Steps between C-alpha positions, in 0.01 A plus 500: 500500500200392298483457127285804474752711682784367276296600189439841643869547577599386155244739341627785720855417396404493131324837516789642703734380227270658227497833685879491542547437116255781424694735716829393339353584155374833628842585639672416162268738325526773766713819456865475625557553861715778644860446414436312175541654156160612363418382143511762233151658507388678185328824604285712274669822387392829662333775291827693502695198380253443218511868401888495499488184284269673256723817495802276417301335218404841360856627519615188320253568218266219588188708510263212470652325807485830684132532421418139611695555830313828565161350413570213744600755768190710443285186525685380814509854660199686367541802729853592398511820285869461417437167327197646311695807388797292369252266328325800340832635384595164341150468340535853351845405364342194344240722331206403715404854616150396599629231740758746632221747568308243697807419719575871568135555598508197729818641657340842560204333659740375766735801515313804361766755600780360293610771260723261297202276427282793403778615264544155351124452458466840332777400251319177416175693464664729248602198297134394507389848379333570828652845537233642737547220751875521450505873589305431823762242610786735421321769708448251785874398483606861523271562797673220679854601394567803277873458526548214253623619162381186318135576585534851368676364184225240435229752567666740260518228238121458533447877470707499186304207363171682545632818353553713808864592427526797739394278799740228372779760488433609854501139622827417324643814660370385846664156451825676423469715816484184704781328311708728273673191355175338387589472133164367362327822626774717355470326161123536487525864602745562213264327258219734600718812407 
């Protein structure tokens, strides 16, 4: 064997050793093989998990935290009407009716045939003194589902606010036809007598 061949053999052995060490380092960083315990992997919460956490925060009285969680959920899942509606509800409770209106409108852009969202948006619009728009949303909610006493009750409240007491009376009565035990409608009807 010549000196040149010995140098080539040593160089090949050196590079083989370097490749071997590199492979060893890759294997140490690799995911566990079958049969080994996997490390605890932190996964991102789903939209439902985030909403449930926000619901718990709200029920515990931590409305600010509920709002933050719902804002994060809406940002992470921008096409989820449920998260938008819950955020709008919390914003309205916080006194930010304008932001609540925006969230309800965004929700309706995705799910335009949701009677509950039309009902909720109408209620927010009433608080913003946008009675004409509110009435349109109550009508739309009733077109979708006219068997929900709360929509009739809320619409009746609007009619009473704008001075149409006869229409309000009829709507309170309709709410009671749907649910005879619906006390808020019964009380308002008594107040109109």
